[in-house]
C-alpha positions in Angstrom: 15.1 34.9 10.5 17.3 37.9 11.1 20.5 35.9 11.6 20.5 34.8 8.0 21.2 38.4 6.9 24.8 39.6 6.5 24.4 42.3 9.2 22.4 42.0 12.3 21.6 45.1 14.5 20.5 44.9 18.1 21.2 45.6 21.8 23.7 43.5 23.7 20.9 41.9 25.8 19.2 40.7 22.6 22.3 38.9 21.5 22.7 37.4 25.0 19.1 36.1 24.9 19.6 34.6 21.4 22.8 32.9 22.4 21.1 31.4 25.5 18.2 30.2 23.4 20.6 28.5 21.0 23.2 27.1 23.4 20.9 26.0 26.3 17.4 25.7 25.0 18.6 24.3 21.6 16.2 26.5 19.7 18.6 27.3 16.8 17.8 31.0 17.2 21.2 32.0 15.7 20.5 29.8 12.7 24.0 28.2 12.9 25.6 31.6 12.6 29.0 32.0 14.3 29.9 35.3 16.0 32.9 36.4 14.0 32.9 40.2 14.3 31.0 42.6 16.5 31.0 46.3 16.1 30.0 48.0 19.3 28.7 51.5 19.6 27.7 53.4 22.7 29.9 51.2 25.0 29.3 53.6 27.9 25.6 53.1 27.5 26.0 49.4 27.4 28.1 49.3 30.5 26.2 51.8 32.6 22.6 52.0 31.4 22.2 48.3 30.5 24.3 46.9 33.4 21.1 45.9 35.3 19.8 43.8 32.4 20.3 40.1 32.9 19.7 37.6 30.2 18.0 34.5 31.7 15.9 31.8 30.2 12.7 31.3 32.1 11.8 27.8 33.1 8.4 26.4 34.1 7.9 24.4 37.2 7.4 20.8 36.5 3.6 20.0 36.3 2.5 23.5 35.6 1.3 22.4 32.2 -1.3 20.3 34.0 -3.1 23.5 35.1 -3.8 24.6 31.5 -7.2 23.0 31.7 -8.2 25.6 34.3 -7.2 28.5 32.0 -9.3 27.0 29.2 -12.3 26.4 31.4 -12.1 30.0 32.8 -11.9 31.4 29.3 -14.7 29.3 28.0 -17.0 30.1 30.9 -16.2 33.9 30.6 -17.0 33.9 26.9 -20.2 32.0 27.6 -21.2 34.4 30.3 -20.6 37.4 28.1 -23.0 35.9 25.6 -25.7 35.3 28.2 -25.8 38.6 30.1 -28.1 41.3 28.6 -29.5 44.6 29.8 -33.3 45.0 29.3 -35.3 47.9 30.6 -32.4 49.1 32.8 -32.0 45.6 34.4 -29.3 43.1 33.9 -30.2 39.5 33.3 -28.3 36.3 33.0 -30.1 33.8 30.8 -29.3 30.1 30.6 -30.0 29.7 26.9 -28.9 31.2 23.7 -29.8 34.8 23.0 -30.5 35.9 19.4 -31.3 39.3 18.0 -33.7 39.0 15.1 -35.0 42.2 13.5 -36.2 44.3 16.5 -36.9 41.3 18.7 -34.7 39.5 21.2 -35.3 35.7 21.2 -34.1 33.1 23.7 -33.6 29.4 23.0 -33.2 27.2 26.1 -33.6 23.6 27.2 -36.6 22.9 29.4 -36.6 20.3 32.3 -37.3 17.5 29.8 -34.3 18.6 27.7 -36.4 19.9 24.8 -35.3 23.1 23.1 -37.9 25.9 23.6 -37.9 29.2 21.9 -39.2 32.4 23.4 -39.8 34.6 20.3 -40.0 37.9 22.2 -38.0 37.9 25.4 -38.8 41.4 26.4 -42.6 40.7 26.2 -42.1 37.4 28.0 -40.3 39.2 30.9 -43.1 41.8 31.1 -45.7 39.1 31.8 -43.7 36.5 33.7 -42.9 36.9 37.4 -40.8 33.8 37.9 -38.0 33.4 35.4 -35.9 30.9 37.3 -36.3 28.3 34.6 -34.7 30.6 31.9 -32.3 32.8 33.9 -32.1 35.3 36.7 -32.1 39.0 37.3 -28.8 40.3 38.4 -29.3 42.4 41.6 -29.0 46.2 41.0 -26.2 46.6 43.6 -24.1 44.1 41.7 -21.7 45.6 39.2 -21.5 43.5 36.0 -17.8 42.8 36.4 -18.1 41.8 40.0 -21.0 39.5 39.2 -19.0 37.9 36.4 -16.0 37.5 38.8 -18.1 35.9 41.5 -19.7 33.6 38.9 -16.4 32.5 37.5 -14.9 32.0 40.9 -17.7 29.8 42.1 -17.7 27.9 38.8 -14.0 27.1 38.6 -13.7 26.2 42.3 -16.7 23.8 42.1 -15.3 22.3 38.9 -11.9 21.8 40.4 -13.3 20.2 43.5 -15.5 17.8 41.6 -13.5 17.0 38.5 -9.8 17.9 38.8 -7.1 16.4 41.0 -4.7 19.2 41.7 -1.4 17.9 43.0 -0.9 18.8 46.7 2.1 20.9 46.0 0.0 23.1 43.7 -3.2 23.3 45.8 -2.4 26.5 47.7 -1.0 28.1 44.6 -4.1 27.3 42.4 -6.5 28.6 45.0 -4.6 31.8 45.6 -4.2 32.4 41.8 -7.8 31.9 40.8 -8.8 35.6 41.4 -5.7 36.7 39.4 -6.5 34.3 36.5 -10.1 35.6 36.5 -8.9 39.3 36.3 -6.4 38.4 33.6 -9.1 36.6 31.5 -11.4 39.6 31.8 -8.6 41.9 30.8 -7.7 39.7 27.8 -11.4 39.6 26.7 -11.7 43.4 26.7 -8.2 44.0 25.3 -8.2 45.8 21.9 -5.1 45.8 19.7 -3.6 49.3 19.3 -5.9 50.7 22.1 -4.4 49.3 25.2 
């Protein structure tokens, strides 16, 4: 922790935040250090340029932590979708099972109607000779962009799941339903985010 050092450098706002965290949030950010001496440089900058900076501790609305299950469900479904969407012969498909790449073949493991695990050893060949694939997946329409398809799928999934399984407090109902598209966009951004690139 920097406050255990003899000299600590920083902007005035940083010290304001740290003081608030220690005094009000009781986070011991200052590590029991007392402010004895402060050497201030660039006072004009501090008073003019930084005058609009306000140190404030954010507080969450009571009950917001109950919505975390929705974030987790969205993330899990998004990751699952990414693993089940594949392009074959210039067509996009969503498969209901587990896709594996073995040597030069693409295999699919899925549960049939009886619940038994069935393996298709050559998915590409299977698609070439099978007209109806509704038991293993579906072809994504050509006019659907992959991101839009994923967004629609996530939106339908999470709204259905909430309706059937989660009791959202009335005071959060409008908020949750208006935020779902934003949460979906943020989840997709987080999935595609690369450190030191974005």
